C-alpha positions as CSV (number, residue, x, y, z in Angstrom):
1,M,40.6,93.0,111.7
2,P,43.5,91.7,113.9
3,Q,45.4,90.7,110.4
4,S,44.8,94.1,109.3
5,R,46.2,95.6,111.5
6,H,49.1,93.7,112.1
7,V,49.7,94.4,107.7
8,S,49.4,98.2,108.3
9,G,51.8,97.9,111.2
10,I,54.4,95.7,109.1
11,G,53.2,98.6,105.8
12,S,53.8,101.5,108.5
13,R,57.4,100.4,109.4
14,L,58.5,99.4,106.3
15,R,57.6,103.3,104.7
16,A,59.5,103.9,107.8
17,L,62.4,102.3,107.4
18,F,62.5,103.6,103.6
19,V,62.5,107.4,105.2
20,S,65.3,106.5,107.7
21,D,68.7,106.5,108.7
22,A,68.8,102.6,108.5
23,F,67.8,102.2,104.6
24,A,71.0,103.5,103.2
25,G,73.0,101.3,105.0
26,V,70.7,98.3,104.4
27,L,70.5,99.3,100.7
28,L,75.0,99.0,100.7
29,I,74.3,96.0,102.6
30,A,72.2,94.4,99.8
31,V,74.8,96.3,97.2
32,A,77.7,94.2,98.7
33,V,75.8,90.9,99.3
34,L,74.4,91.2,95.5
35,A,78.1,92.3,94.6
36,V,79.6,88.9,95.7
37,G,77.0,86.9,94.9
38,A,77.3,87.7,91.6
39,A,81.4,87.4,91.5
40,N,80.9,84.0,92.8
41,S,78.1,82.7,90.3
42,P,77.7,81.8,86.7
43,L,77.1,85.4,86.1
44,A,80.6,86.1,87.1
45,G,81.9,86.7,84.1
46,A,79.2,89.1,83.0
47,Y,79.2,91.0,86.2
48,H,82.9,92.0,85.4
49,G,83.0,92.3,81.7
50,L,79.7,95.2,82.2
51,F,82.4,97.1,84.2
52,H,85.8,96.2,83.3
53,T,85.4,95.9,79.4
54,Q,87.1,98.6,77.1
55,L,84.3,101.1,75.7
56,P,84.2,101.4,72.1
57,W,84.2,105.1,72.9
58,S,84.8,107.2,75.2
59,P,85.3,111.3,75.4
60,I,87.7,111.1,77.9
61,A,90.5,108.4,77.0
62,R,92.1,108.4,80.7
63,L,88.7,107.1,81.6
64,G,88.1,104.1,79.5
65,T,85.9,101.5,81.5
66,P,82.6,101.5,83.0
67,H,84.8,101.1,86.1
68,A,86.9,104.3,85.7
69,W,84.0,106.0,84.7
70,I,82.2,105.3,88.5
71,N,85.5,105.6,90.6
72,D,87.0,108.3,88.9
73,A,84.4,110.5,87.2
74,L,80.9,109.9,89.6
75,M,82.7,108.9,92.9
76,T,83.7,112.9,92.5
77,V,80.0,113.4,93.2
78,F,80.3,111.8,96.9
79,F,83.7,113.5,97.4
80,F,82.2,116.7,96.7
81,V,79.0,116.1,99.1
82,V,81.6,115.2,101.4
83,G,82.9,118.6,101.1
84,L,79.7,120.6,101.2
85,E,79.3,118.6,104.6
86,V,82.7,119.8,105.6
87,K,82.4,123.2,105.0
88,R,78.8,123.7,106.3
89,E,80.1,121.9,109.9
90,V,82.6,124.0,110.4
91,I,80.9,126.7,109.6
92,A,77.8,126.4,111.3
93,G,77.7,122.7,112.7
94,N,79.4,120.6,115.1
95,L,82.5,121.7,114.1
96,R,82.4,125.2,114.7
97,D,83.7,125.9,117.6
98,A,86.6,124.4,119.6
99,A,84.7,122.3,122.5
100,S,82.4,121.2,120.4
101,R,85.0,119.4,118.2
102,R,87.3,118.2,120.6
103,L,86.2,115.0,121.2
104,P,85.4,114.2,117.6
105,V,88.6,115.2,116.6
106,L,90.9,113.6,118.8
107,A,88.7,110.4,118.6
108,A,89.0,110.8,114.7
109,V,92.3,110.4,114.5
110,A,93.4,108.2,117.1
111,G,90.5,106.3,115.1
112,M,92.7,106.6,112.4
113,V,96.4,106.1,113.3
114,A,95.3,102.9,115.4
115,P,94.0,100.9,112.7
116,A,96.9,102.0,110.3
117,L,99.2,100.5,113.3
118,V,97.2,97.3,113.7
119,F,97.9,96.8,109.5
120,L,101.2,97.3,109.6
121,A,102.5,95.1,112.6
122,I,100.6,92.2,110.5
123,A,101.4,93.1,107.1
124,G,104.1,95.7,107.7
125,N,107.1,93.6,107.1
126,V,106.0,92.7,103.1
127,P,107.5,95.9,101.4
128,Q,104.7,95.6,99.2
129,L,101.9,95.4,101.1
130,Q,103.2,98.5,103.3
131,R,101.1,100.9,100.5
132,G,98.0,99.4,102.4
133,W,97.9,100.9,105.6
134,A,95.3,103.7,104.9
135,I,92.5,101.0,104.0
136,P,91.1,100.3,107.3
137,A,91.5,104.2,108.6
138,A,87.9,104.8,107.1
139,T,84.5,104.5,108.9
140,D,81.4,104.4,106.2
141,I,79.2,106.6,107.8
142,A,76.1,105.4,105.8
143,F,76.7,101.5,107.4
144,A,77.2,102.7,110.5
145,M,74.3,104.7,110.9
146,G,72.4,102.2,109.1
147,V,72.7,99.9,111.5
148,I,72.1,102.4,114.7
149,G,68.7,103.5,112.8
150,L,68.1,99.7,112.8
151,L,67.9,100.4,116.8
152,G,65.9,103.1,116.9
153,H,65.9,104.9,120.6
154,R,68.8,102.3,121.9
155,V,71.3,105.0,120.9
156,P,71.4,108.1,122.6
157,S,71.2,110.6,120.3
158,S,74.4,112.5,121.9
159,L,76.2,109.4,120.4
160,R,74.4,109.5,117.0
161,L,75.4,113.2,116.9
162,F,78.8,111.9,117.8
163,L,79.7,109.3,114.9
164,L,78.3,112.2,112.4
165,T,80.7,114.2,113.8
166,V,84.1,111.7,113.8
167,A,82.9,110.8,110.3
168,I,83.0,114.3,108.8
169,V,86.2,114.4,110.4
170,D,87.9,111.2,109.3
171,D,86.6,111.8,105.9
172,I,88.6,114.8,106.2
173,G,91.5,112.9,107.2
174,A,90.9,110.4,104.7
175,V,90.8,112.8,102.0
176,L,93.9,114.2,102.9
177,V,95.5,110.5,103.2
178,I,94.4,110.1,99.4
179,A,95.7,113.7,97.9
180,L,98.9,113.1,99.9
181,F,100.0,109.1,99.5
182,Y,98.0,107.9,96.8
183,N,99.2,110.5,93.9
184,D,100.7,108.6,90.6
185,G,103.3,111.3,89.8
186,L,102.7,114.8,89.4
187,A,102.3,116.7,85.8
188,S,102.9,120.4,86.5
189,E,101.1,122.1,84.0
190,W,97.9,120.2,84.9
191,L,98.7,121.3,88.6
192,L,98.9,124.6,87.7
193,A,95.3,125.1,85.8
194,A,93.9,123.3,88.7
195,V,95.3,125.8,90.6
196,L,94.4,128.8,88.9
197,I,90.9,127.2,88.7
198,V,90.4,127.0,91.8
199,A,91.3,130.7,92.0
200,G,88.7,131.7,90.1
201,L,85.9,129.6,91.9
202,I,87.4,131.3,95.1
203,A,87.3,134.7,93.2
204,L,83.3,134.2,92.0
205,N,82.3,133.2,95.6
206,K,84.2,136.9,96.9
207,L,82.7,138.6,93.8
208,R,79.3,137.6,95.5
209,V,78.1,135.2,92.3
210,E,75.0,133.7,93.3
211,R,74.3,131.4,89.9
212,I,75.2,128.0,90.3
213,W,75.9,127.5,86.9
214,P,79.8,129.1,87.2
215,F,80.7,127.1,89.9
216,L,79.5,123.8,88.6
217,V,81.7,124.8,85.5
218,G,84.6,126.1,87.1
219,A,84.0,122.5,89.4
220,L,83.9,120.3,86.2
221,A,86.9,122.2,84.6
222,L,88.6,121.5,88.1
223,W,88.1,118.3,88.0
224,F,89.0,117.4,84.0
225,C,92.8,119.4,85.1
226,V,93.1,117.1,88.6
227,L,92.1,113.8,86.8
228,N,95.4,114.8,84.4
229,S,97.5,116.2,87.4
230,G,98.1,112.9,89.0
231,I,96.1,113.4,91.9
232,H,93.3,111.6,92.0
233,A,90.5,113.2,90.0
234,T,88.2,112.7,93.7
235,I,90.3,115.5,95.1
236,A,88.8,118.1,92.9
237,G,85.3,117.4,94.6
238,V,86.1,118.3,97.8
239,V,88.0,121.2,96.4
240,A,85.2,122.8,94.5
241,A,82.8,122.4,97.2
242,L,84.5,124.2,100.1
243,T,84.7,127.6,97.1
244,I,80.9,127.1,97.3
245,P,79.5,130.1,99.2
246,M,77.5,129.5,102.4
247,R,75.9,133.1,102.2
248,R,72.0,133.4,103.3
249,R,69.6,133.6,100.4
250,G,66.7,133.4,100.9
251,M,65.4,130.3,103.1
252,G,69.1,128.7,102.6
253,S,72.1,129.1,101.0
254,M,74.1,127.9,97.6
255,L,76.5,125.2,99.3
256,E,73.0,124.2,101.5
257,D,70.8,123.7,98.2
258,M,73.3,121.8,96.4
259,E,73.4,119.5,99.6
260,H,70.4,119.0,99.9
261,T,70.1,118.5,96.1
262,L,72.8,116.2,96.0
263,V,72.9,114.1,99.3
264,G,69.8,111.9,97.9
265,W,71.4,111.0,94.8
266,N,74.6,110.2,96.8
267,A,73.5,108.0,99.2
268,Y,70.9,105.9,96.6
269,L,72.8,106.1,93.2
270,V,76.6,107.0,93.3
271,V,77.6,104.8,96.3
272,P,75.5,102.0,95.9
273,L,76.7,101.7,92.7
274,F,80.3,102.1,93.4
275,G,79.7,99.5,96.2
276,F,78.2,96.9,93.3
277,A,81.1,97.6,90.7
278,N,84.3,97.5,93.4
279,A,82.9,94.7,96.3
280,G,82.3,91.8,93.7
281,V,85.4,89.8,95.1
282,V,85.9,86.4,94.0
283,L,86.2,84.1,97.1
284,G,87.1,80.9,95.1
285,N,90.0,82.1,93.7
286,L,91.4,83.4,97.1
287,G,89.2,80.4,99.4
288,L,88.4,81.3,103.3
289,K,92.0,80.4,104.0
290,A,93.0,83.5,102.5
291,L,91.7,85.5,105.1
292,L,94.4,84.8,107.8
293,D,97.1,86.2,104.7
294,P,99.0,89.3,105.9
295,L,97.0,91.6,103.9
296,P,93.3,90.9,104.4
297,L,94.2,89.9,108.3
298,G,95.8,93.0,108.8
299,V,93.0,95.1,106.9
300,G,89.8,92.9,109.0
301,A,91.8,93.7,112.3
302,G,92.6,97.2,111.6
303,L,88.5,97.8,111.0
304,V,87.6,95.6,114.2
305,L,90.4,96.1,116.7
306,G,91.7,99.1,115.6
307,K,89.4,101.5,115.1
308,Q,87.5,100.4,118.5
309,A,90.9,100.4,120.3
310,G,91.6,104.1,118.9
311,I,88.5,105.6,119.1
312,F,87.5,104.3,122.8
313,G,90.7,104.3,124.0
314,S,90.8,108.4,123.0
315,I,87.5,109.0,124.4
316,A,88.4,107.3,128.0
317,V,91.4,108.8,128.5
318,A,90.0,112.5,127.4
319,D,87.1,112.0,129.8
320,K,89.8,110.6,132.6
321,L,92.0,114.2,132.1
322,G,89.3,116.7,131.6
323,F,90.6,117.2,127.9
324,A,86.7,116.5,126.7
325,S,83.6,114.7,128.3
326,R,82.0,111.6,126.7
327,P,78.5,112.0,124.8
328,E,76.0,113.0,127.4
329,G,73.6,110.7,128.5
330,A,75.4,107.7,126.8
331,S,76.8,104.1,129.4
332,W,80.1,103.1,128.2
333,S,79.0,100.0,126.6
334,Q,76.9,102.0,124.6
335,I,80.2,104.0,123.7
336,W,82.0,101.0,122.9
337,A,79.4,100.0,120.7
338,T,79.4,103.1,118.8
339,T,83.3,102.6,118.5
340,V,83.1,99.0,117.4
341,L,80.6,100.2,114.8
342,C,83.2,102.9,113.4
343,G,84.9,99.7,112.4
344,I,82.6,99.3,109.0
345,G,85.3,100.5,106.5
346,F,83.3,99.5,102.8
347,T,82.8,102.5,100.8
348,M,86.3,104.7,101.5
349,S,87.9,101.6,102.4
350,L,87.3,100.1,98.9
351,F,88.1,103.2,97.5
352,I,91.4,103.3,99.5
353,G,92.4,99.5,98.8
354,A,92.0,100.3,94.7
355,L,94.0,103.5,95.1
356,A,96.9,100.9,96.7
357,F,97.3,98.5,94.5
358,P,97.0,99.7,91.0
359,R,98.6,97.2,89.4
360,H,97.9,94.4,91.4
361,P,94.5,93.1,90.9
362,T,95.4,90.0,93.1
363,L,96.4,92.3,96.3
364,V,92.9,94.5,95.3
365,E,90.8,91.4,95.9
366,E,92.8,90.7,99.1
367,A,91.7,94.3,100.5
368,K,88.1,93.6,99.5
369,L,88.1,90.4,101.7
370,G,89.6,92.2,104.4
371,V,87.1,95.1,104.3
372,L,84.1,92.8,103.8
373,A,85.0,90.9,106.6
374,G,86.1,93.4,109.0
375,S,82.8,95.4,108.0
376,L,80.4,92.9,108.6
377,V,82.1,91.7,112.1
378,S,82.2,95.2,113.1
379,A,78.7,95.6,111.9
380,V,77.3,92.6,113.5
381,L,79.4,93.0,117.0
382,G,78.1,96.5,117.1
383,Y,74.6,95.5,116.6
384,A,74.8,93.0,118.9
385,I,76.6,94.9,121.9
386,L,73.7,97.7,121.7
387,R,70.7,95.5,120.6
388,L,71.8,93.5,124.2
389,G,72.8,96.5,126.5
390,R,70.5,98.7,128.4
391,R,68.7,101.5,126.6
392,P,69.5,105.3,128.0
393,K,68.0,106.7,131.1
394,A,64.7,108.6,129.9
């Protein structure tokens, strides 16, 4: 009987894991390990061939490999969900009023600037590497929330909410950075077509169109135009999401219905597939000594040191000056640990790394090494601080 209760307890914990915040993060960890393992095993040729072999036929010439379809098409779904979350938070969530968004916005901005400065201090003297300044500026919310989810009640709910809000603002910043700094020559005719489509989507919203399909058709057309415009195609996902209505209709809104439908696909298919296709750094070609090279060291240090310095420093200064109060019920050690977890860059950092050095595969591999090392150190260190720290007061 005791053994059966023990087995039952394990089963309950496993079931709880699969429906918790932690599972998406655990899945990403597993995907990253599998990708690195495959890229450094006898299966390396098959792994790289799976994603980089030219397709015999593609309906869109610019997307000639599975890797291109994942990064330029499937990841648009990820950015579409980001856009839906941003709009919901601005209209009815934690970014609705100035008082509630003051600290997260300040922390997110500082948490992007400080890693970029750390990166430039280490790698900025090499002109070819300067384009990588934004790689350590992003936070992977699934990973960070996954680590926090594993700790249960050791983390105050105020800190979970703070981390989520910072991540939303961080995503806005990352999208702006991609749109402004990582474009590849602009085609005016395609940009004009994209602007007209956006105007049409806004008109659908203003005319109170309640059917989903016109918005989906418009979003696909917008993606195709942006893909050919020189701006990265995934930006279309965010822009299209911002035109989706959030008017109440029955139990919810079109925006909320779309978000609820897509969030699971996003967390359990889109992001893991992207991670598996992009995290496979070939360690044999670089060696662990490569971690001390300017690019991986700048990325890793930006994530581990820059993120926590920027976010924790901004919280401490804002609290001291009375500009905004620190998250309620959280100790300084818990706040510090949470800012360390913000150094988990994975998804967005890998994405920006590929955009920063599109014609230099070796630099992309070095950037991946820095992202994986920095994210791993941030995850382990943040988890350890929270695990060893005091529990929040009841």
